[in-house]
C-alpha positions as CSV (number, residue, x, y, z in Angstrom):
1,M,-21.8,-8.3,19.6
2,K,-23.4,-11.6,18.4
3,K,-21.0,-14.5,17.9
4,L,-21.2,-16.2,14.5
5,G,-19.1,-19.2,15.4
6,E,-16.6,-20.8,17.8
7,H,-13.4,-20.7,15.8
8,A,-12.0,-18.6,12.9
9,I,-8.6,-19.1,11.2
10,V,-6.6,-16.4,9.5
11,I,-3.7,-17.7,7.3
12,G,-0.9,-15.2,7.4
13,A,0.2,-12.6,10.0
14,S,0.8,-9.8,7.5
15,M,-0.7,-6.4,8.1
16,S,-3.8,-7.6,6.3
17,G,-4.0,-10.8,8.3
18,L,-3.7,-9.0,11.6
19,L,-6.4,-6.6,10.6
20,A,-8.7,-9.4,9.5
21,A,-8.1,-11.2,12.8
22,R,-9.0,-8.0,14.7
23,V,-12.3,-7.9,12.9
24,L,-13.0,-11.6,13.5
25,S,-12.3,-11.3,17.2
26,D,-15.6,-9.5,17.6
27,F,-17.6,-12.3,16.0
28,Y,-15.9,-15.6,16.9
29,T,-15.1,-17.1,20.2
30,I,-11.5,-18.0,19.3
31,V,-9.4,-16.6,16.4
32,T,-6.2,-18.3,15.4
33,V,-3.6,-16.7,13.1
34,L,-1.3,-19.2,11.4
35,E,2.1,-17.9,10.3
36,R,4.8,-19.8,8.5
37,D,7.5,-17.4,9.8
38,A,8.8,-17.0,13.3
39,F,8.2,-13.7,15.1
40,A,11.5,-12.1,16.2
41,D,11.8,-10.5,19.6
42,A,12.6,-7.2,18.0
43,D,10.9,-5.4,15.2
44,V,13.1,-6.5,12.4
45,P,12.4,-7.6,8.8
46,R,11.2,-11.2,8.4
47,K,11.5,-13.7,5.5
48,G,7.8,-13.7,4.6
49,V,7.7,-10.0,4.0
50,P,10.4,-9.4,1.3
51,Q,9.3,-5.8,0.9
52,G,9.7,-5.2,4.6
53,R,13.2,-3.8,4.2
54,H,12.0,-1.1,1.9
55,T,10.2,2.2,2.2
56,H,6.9,2.2,4.1
57,G,4.5,4.7,5.5
58,L,0.8,4.7,6.4
59,L,-1.4,7.0,4.2
60,A,-3.8,9.3,6.1
61,R,-6.8,7.0,5.5
62,G,-4.9,3.9,6.7
63,S,-3.6,5.7,9.8
64,A,-7.2,6.7,10.7
65,V,-8.6,3.2,10.2
66,L,-5.9,1.5,12.3
67,E,-6.5,4.0,15.0
68,E,-10.2,3.1,14.9
69,F,-9.5,-0.6,15.3
70,F,-6.6,-0.1,17.8
71,P,-7.2,3.2,19.7
72,G,-3.8,4.8,20.6
73,Y,-1.9,2.7,17.9
74,N,-0.4,5.8,16.2
75,G,0.8,7.3,19.5
76,E,2.3,4.1,20.6
77,V,4.4,3.8,17.4
78,V,5.7,7.3,18.0
79,A,6.2,7.1,21.8
80,Q,7.7,3.6,22.0
81,S,9.5,3.2,18.7
82,G,10.2,6.7,17.5
83,G,7.8,6.8,14.5
84,L,6.6,10.2,13.3
85,I,3.1,11.5,12.8
86,G,2.9,14.3,10.2
87,D,0.8,16.3,7.8
88,A,1.1,14.6,4.4
89,A,0.3,17.9,2.6
90,N,2.7,20.0,4.7
91,D,5.4,17.8,6.1
92,V,6.2,15.9,2.9
93,I,7.5,17.3,-0.4
94,W,5.5,15.9,-3.4
95,I,6.9,16.0,-6.9
96,G,4.9,14.7,-9.8
97,H,5.0,15.4,-13.6
98,N,8.4,17.0,-12.8
99,V,6.9,19.8,-10.7
100,R,6.7,20.4,-6.9
101,L,3.3,20.7,-5.3
102,A,2.7,23.6,-3.0
103,N,2.8,22.7,0.7
104,S,0.1,23.8,3.2
105,A,-1.5,22.6,6.5
106,S,-4.2,20.0,6.1
107,D,-6.1,17.2,7.9
108,L,-4.1,14.5,6.1
109,I,-2.3,13.0,9.1
110,G,-0.2,10.0,8.2
111,L,2.3,7.8,10.2
112,L,5.9,7.2,9.3
113,A,7.8,4.1,10.6
114,S,9.5,1.1,9.1
115,R,7.3,-1.9,8.1
116,P,8.6,-4.1,10.9
117,V,7.7,-1.5,13.5
118,L,4.2,-0.9,12.0
119,E,3.6,-4.7,11.9
120,G,5.2,-5.4,15.3
121,H,3.0,-2.9,17.1
122,L,-0.1,-4.1,15.4
123,R,0.6,-7.7,16.2
124,R,1.3,-6.9,19.9
125,R,-1.9,-5.0,20.1
126,L,-3.8,-7.8,18.5
127,M,-2.3,-10.4,20.8
128,R,-3.6,-8.5,23.9
129,L,-7.1,-9.6,22.9
130,P,-8.0,-12.6,25.1
131,N,-9.6,-14.6,22.3
132,V,-6.8,-14.2,19.7
133,R,-3.7,-16.5,19.4
134,A,-0.9,-16.7,16.9
135,V,0.9,-19.9,15.9
136,E,4.4,-19.4,14.4
137,N,6.3,-21.7,12.0
138,Y,3.1,-23.3,10.8
139,A,2.5,-23.8,7.1
140,V,-0.9,-24.3,5.5
141,R,-1.0,-26.9,2.8
142,G,-4.6,-26.8,1.7
143,L,-8.2,-26.6,2.8
144,A,-10.4,-29.1,4.6
145,T,-14.0,-29.3,3.4
146,D,-17.2,-31.3,3.7
147,P,-17.5,-34.4,1.5
148,V,-19.0,-32.5,-1.5
149,H,-16.6,-29.5,-1.2
150,R,-19.4,-27.1,-0.7
151,S,-18.1,-25.7,2.6
152,V,-14.6,-25.1,4.0
153,T,-14.4,-26.7,7.4
154,G,-10.8,-25.8,8.3
155,V,-7.2,-26.1,7.0
156,R,-4.6,-28.8,6.5
157,A,-1.4,-27.6,8.0
158,Y,1.9,-28.7,9.6
159,A,4.7,-27.5,11.7
160,E,8.3,-28.1,10.5
161,G,9.3,-31.7,11.2
162,K,5.8,-32.8,12.1
163,A,3.0,-34.6,10.4
164,E,0.2,-32.7,8.7
165,E,-3.0,-32.2,10.7
166,T,-6.4,-30.7,10.1
167,I,-7.5,-27.7,12.2
168,N,-11.3,-27.2,12.1
169,A,-12.8,-23.8,11.8
170,D,-16.1,-22.1,11.1
171,L,-14.4,-19.6,8.9
172,V,-11.1,-19.4,7.1
173,I,-9.5,-16.3,5.7
174,D,-6.5,-16.3,3.3
175,A,-4.3,-13.3,4.0
176,T,-1.1,-14.8,2.5
177,G,-0.5,-11.9,0.1
178,R,0.4,-11.9,-3.6
179,G,1.7,-15.4,-3.5
180,S,-1.7,-16.8,-2.3
181,C,-2.4,-20.4,-3.1
182,S,-6.2,-19.9,-3.0
183,A,-6.6,-20.2,-6.8
184,A,-4.9,-23.6,-6.8
185,W,-6.8,-24.8,-3.8
186,L,-10.1,-23.8,-5.5
187,E,-9.2,-25.9,-8.5
188,E,-8.3,-28.9,-6.3
189,L,-11.9,-28.6,-5.0
190,G,-13.5,-28.4,-8.4
191,Y,-14.0,-24.7,-8.5
192,H,-12.9,-22.3,-11.3
193,P,-10.0,-20.0,-10.3
194,P,-10.6,-16.3,-10.5
195,V,-9.7,-14.4,-13.7
196,K,-6.4,-12.5,-13.3
197,E,-5.7,-9.0,-14.6
198,K,-2.0,-8.1,-14.9
199,V,-0.3,-4.9,-16.0
200,E,3.4,-5.6,-16.4
201,I,5.7,-2.8,-15.2
202,R,8.9,-4.7,-14.2
203,I,9.8,-2.0,-11.7
204,S,12.7,-2.3,-9.3
205,Y,14.2,-0.1,-6.7
206,M,17.2,0.1,-4.5
207,T,16.9,1.0,-0.8
208,R,19.4,2.2,1.8
209,T,18.9,3.7,5.3
210,Y,20.9,6.7,6.4
211,R,21.3,8.8,9.5
212,R,18.8,11.7,9.6
213,R,19.7,15.2,10.7
214,S,17.1,17.7,12.0
215,T,18.2,20.2,9.3
216,D,17.8,17.8,6.4
217,L,15.0,18.9,3.9
218,D,14.5,22.0,6.1
219,G,12.8,19.8,8.7
220,K,10.3,18.1,6.3
221,H,9.5,14.5,7.0
222,G,10.1,13.2,3.5
223,I,10.0,13.7,-0.2
224,V,8.2,11.6,-2.8
225,V,9.2,11.8,-6.5
226,A,6.8,10.1,-8.9
227,G,8.3,8.9,-12.2
228,S,7.6,11.0,-15.4
229,A,9.1,11.5,-18.8
230,P,11.8,11.4,-19.9
231,N,13.4,8.8,-17.7
232,W,10.4,7.7,-15.5
233,R,12.5,7.2,-12.4
234,N,11.0,7.3,-9.0
235,G,12.5,8.4,-5.7
236,V,11.3,8.5,-2.1
237,M,13.0,9.5,1.2
238,L,10.9,9.2,4.4
239,A,11.8,9.8,8.0
240,Q,11.8,6.6,10.1
241,E,12.4,5.7,13.7
242,S,15.9,6.1,15.3
243,D,16.6,9.4,13.5
244,S,17.0,7.7,10.2
245,W,16.0,8.2,6.5
246,I,15.0,5.3,4.3
247,V,15.7,6.1,0.7
248,S,14.4,4.1,-2.3
249,T,14.9,4.9,-6.0
250,G,14.4,2.9,-9.2
251,G,12.8,2.7,-12.6
252,Y,10.8,0.5,-15.0
253,F,11.8,-2.3,-17.3
254,G,15.3,-3.0,-16.0
255,D,16.3,0.6,-15.4
256,D,17.9,-0.4,-12.1
257,A,19.6,1.9,-9.6
258,P,23.2,0.8,-8.9
259,D,24.2,-0.7,-5.5
260,N,27.4,1.3,-5.0
261,D,27.8,4.8,-3.7
262,E,29.0,6.5,-6.9
263,G,26.3,4.9,-9.1
264,F,23.5,5.4,-6.5
265,L,24.3,9.1,-6.2
266,A,24.5,9.5,-10.0
267,Y,21.1,7.8,-10.3
268,L,19.6,10.1,-7.7
269,A,20.9,13.1,-9.6
270,T,18.7,12.2,-12.6
271,L,15.5,12.8,-10.6
272,P,13.7,16.1,-11.2
273,T,15.0,17.4,-7.9
274,M,18.5,17.2,-6.3
275,E,17.1,17.2,-2.7
276,I,17.3,13.4,-2.1
277,H,20.8,13.4,-3.7
278,D,22.1,16.2,-1.6
279,V,20.9,14.6,1.7
280,V,22.4,11.2,0.7
281,A,25.7,12.7,-0.4
282,R,26.5,13.9,3.1
283,A,24.6,11.3,5.2
284,E,26.0,8.4,7.2
285,P,24.8,5.0,5.8
286,L,23.2,2.7,8.3
287,T,22.6,-0.3,6.1
288,D,23.8,-2.0,3.0
289,Y,22.0,-1.6,-0.3
290,R,18.9,-3.7,-0.8
291,R,17.0,-4.3,-4.1
292,Y,13.4,-5.2,-4.6
293,R,11.8,-6.2,-7.9
294,Y,8.1,-6.1,-8.8
295,V,6.9,-7.5,-12.0
296,S,3.2,-6.5,-12.4
297,N,0.2,-5.0,-10.9
298,L,-2.0,-8.1,-10.2
299,R,-5.7,-8.3,-9.5
300,R,-7.7,-11.5,-9.0
301,R,-11.4,-11.1,-9.8
302,Y,-13.0,-13.2,-7.1
303,E,-16.1,-11.0,-7.2
304,K,-16.9,-12.4,-10.7
305,L,-16.9,-16.1,-9.7
306,A,-20.2,-17.9,-10.1
307,R,-19.4,-20.5,-7.4
308,F,-17.3,-20.2,-4.3
309,P,-17.1,-22.5,-1.2
310,E,-18.9,-21.3,1.9
311,N,-17.0,-20.2,5.1
312,Y,-13.9,-19.1,3.1
313,V,-12.7,-15.6,2.2
314,V,-9.6,-14.2,0.4
315,F,-8.3,-10.9,1.7
316,G,-5.8,-8.1,1.1
317,D,-2.9,-8.6,-1.4
318,A,-4.3,-12.1,-2.1
319,I,-7.0,-10.2,-4.0
320,C,-5.0,-7.4,-5.5
321,S,-1.5,-6.0,-5.2
322,F,-0.4,-2.7,-6.7
323,N,2.8,-1.1,-7.8
324,P,4.4,-0.5,-4.3
325,V,5.6,2.9,-5.3
326,Y,2.2,4.3,-4.6
327,G,2.1,3.0,-1.0
328,Q,-1.5,1.9,-1.1
329,G,-1.4,-1.7,0.1
330,M,-1.7,-1.3,3.9
331,T,-4.4,1.3,3.6
332,V,-6.4,-0.9,1.2
333,A,-6.2,-3.8,3.7
334,A,-7.5,-1.5,6.4
335,E,-10.5,-0.5,4.2
336,E,-11.1,-4.1,3.4
337,A,-11.2,-4.8,7.2
338,L,-13.9,-2.3,7.6
339,A,-15.8,-3.9,4.7
340,L,-15.4,-7.4,6.3
341,Q,-16.7,-5.9,9.6
342,R,-19.8,-4.6,7.9
343,C,-20.4,-7.9,6.1
344,L,-20.1,-9.9,9.3
345,R,-22.5,-7.6,11.2
346,A,-25.1,-8.8,8.6
347,G,-24.3,-12.4,9.4
348,S,-22.1,-15.2,7.9
349,N,-24.5,-16.4,5.2
350,D,-23.2,-15.8,1.7
351,L,-20.3,-14.0,3.2
352,A,-17.7,-14.4,0.4
353,R,-20.0,-13.1,-2.3
354,R,-20.9,-10.0,-0.2
355,F,-17.3,-9.3,0.9
356,F,-15.8,-9.8,-2.6
357,G,-18.4,-7.3,-4.0
358,A,-17.5,-4.8,-1.3
359,A,-13.8,-5.4,-1.7
360,A,-14.0,-4.9,-5.5
361,K,-15.4,-1.4,-5.0
362,I,-12.6,-0.6,-2.6
363,V,-9.9,-1.9,-4.9
364,D,-11.3,-0.1,-8.0
365,I,-10.0,3.3,-6.9
366,P,-6.3,2.4,-6.0
367,W,-6.2,0.1,-9.0
368,D,-7.3,2.8,-11.3
369,I,-4.8,5.3,-9.7
370,A,-1.8,2.9,-9.9
371,V,-2.5,1.3,-13.3
372,G,-3.7,4.6,-14.8
373,N,-0.5,6.3,-13.8
374,D,1.7,3.4,-14.9
375,L,0.0,3.5,-18.3
376,R,1.5,6.9,-18.8
377,H,4.8,5.1,-19.4
378,P,5.0,4.3,-23.2
379,R,6.3,0.7,-22.6
380,V,3.6,-0.4,-20.2
381,K,1.1,-2.5,-22.2
382,G,-2.6,-2.0,-21.6
383,A,-5.7,-0.3,-23.0
384,R,-5.6,3.5,-23.0
385,P,-9.2,4.6,-23.7
386,L,-9.9,8.2,-24.4
387,M,-11.1,8.9,-20.9
388,L,-7.9,7.5,-19.4
389,R,-5.8,9.7,-21.7
390,F,-7.9,12.7,-20.8
391,I,-7.5,12.0,-17.0
392,N,-3.8,11.7,-17.3
393,W,-3.6,14.9,-19.4
394,Y,-5.8,16.7,-16.8
395,I,-3.8,15.5,-13.8
396,G,-0.7,16.9,-15.5
397,K,-2.4,20.2,-15.8
398,L,-3.5,20.0,-12.2
399,H,0.1,19.5,-11.1
400,L,1.2,22.6,-13.0
401,A,-1.5,24.7,-11.3
402,A,-0.9,23.1,-7.9
403,T,2.7,24.4,-7.9
404,D,1.3,27.7,-6.7
405,D,-2.1,26.6,-5.4
406,S,-2.0,24.7,-2.2
407,T,-5.8,24.1,-2.3
408,L,-5.3,22.1,-5.5
409,A,-2.3,20.3,-4.1
410,T,-4.3,19.2,-1.0
411,A,-7.2,18.1,-3.2
412,F,-4.9,15.9,-5.2
413,L,-3.2,14.5,-2.0
414,E,-6.7,13.7,-0.5
415,V,-7.1,11.3,-3.5
416,V,-3.6,9.9,-3.1
417,N,-4.2,9.3,0.6
418,L,-7.5,7.5,-0.3
419,M,-9.6,10.0,1.6
420,M,-11.5,11.2,-1.4
421,P,-12.5,9.5,-4.7
422,P,-10.6,10.5,-7.9
423,S,-13.9,12.0,-9.2
424,S,-13.5,14.8,-6.7
425,L,-10.7,16.2,-8.8
426,L,-13.2,16.7,-11.6
427,S,-15.6,18.8,-9.6
428,P,-16.4,22.3,-11.0
429,A,-14.6,24.1,-8.2
430,V,-11.4,22.1,-8.7
431,A,-11.6,22.2,-12.5
432,R,-12.0,26.0,-12.4
433,R,-8.8,26.3,-10.3
434,V,-6.9,24.0,-12.7
435,W,-8.0,26.2,-15.6
436,Q,-7.2,29.5,-13.8
437,G,-3.8,28.2,-12.7
438,N,-2.8,27.1,-16.2
439,R,-4.1,30.4,-17.6
440,R,-2.0,32.4,-15.2
441,R,1.1,30.3,-16.1
442,A,0.4,30.8,-19.8
443,I,0.0,34.6,-19.4
444,G,3.2,34.7,-17.3
445,S,5.1,32.7,-19.8
446,L,3.9,34.9,-22.7
447,A,4.9,38.1,-20.7
448,C,8.4,36.6,-20.1
449,N,8.8,35.8,-23.8
450,R,7.8,39.3,-24.8
451,S,10.2,40.8,-22.3
452,S,13.0,38.7,-23.6
453,E,12.3,39.7,-27.2
454,A,12.2,43.3,-26.2
455,E,15.7,43.0,-24.6
């Protein structure tokens, strides 16, 4: 593959940063990943990934893309660290709108492991590439540019206790996540920062890890409970390495789960199923309680900027971060890596504009899924146009029909796993099954009522 330059820099060794570096390795002679944290010898949570102690899993689409970039990755996580590969439609219990979706076999194959394990394996695979290197404990303070600030020429960075230095590069990618400084750096260079879109949800969840028994959940790999009226509380329990469960539960706008055994169990008992509660009630705790707070869905509209410096790209959560309950972040980063690859194959000219346009189309779908579902909560502020209200009503009807229709359940989970666009749920075939399923339920309910009256 044609080389586009001698040196590329990725700021941040997150999952998105590692994926970006993998793409760049095919186009640049040397790729350097600069990370302000230190890498531990073992796969343990690190300071720069505060959500790393909480529930993670790779959606089916993310698992497929990582396998494409790093053949054998999924199998390595399973064989070397004890992760689990499973059918998202058959091995996981999904509860939304207070009903349980029907399980059945599908092609939605996802990967379950803790965030440190997923990231650790990815980093080690990346570091096997001869032209990629990572520098730990190295903080980036700003961008280096040409005299007129038209092109980024590198970064200004420093190691702890040492003087700042400039590292030259032909391309710089910011993969520092939600806390990205790119907007401020652009303003320093005389550019307008991107417009930000925020949808405040003030969600928090409490997490604890427990010993997993083979008989728990009748052998299923996990359960996901999406928040719905009346209390809007979420819950998730996923199998992890070392025969463990990771359990997270929480709510919106200060409805926090307690960090003590009695309160935590009482909170779990308010979910529309007792299955998580019943496992936790008899399981051996392996960690303390850990809380995570998330204020808002945040999107930075880089694709709408009229001016942007050359040789610079913003990537992953630095563009958009979603309510983590939906588990979309790593998969979106993987899709953006594919988009970056396509853009670089066409050359480096006008790269940022082309990539931001492609990334915006990728982000649109998970953004609409996350924000659209969050806007079902009456306290979440945001526009609720007629189409959104119809979609949320329709998805509720789909869930009711999907309790007995595994084809509908799988169609919904294909969208959740970012394998199909949301529009697929409005196809005539799917809409017909939704109507038929709700009609059967209505007839059944009417028959039950008449039977009761007759008695």
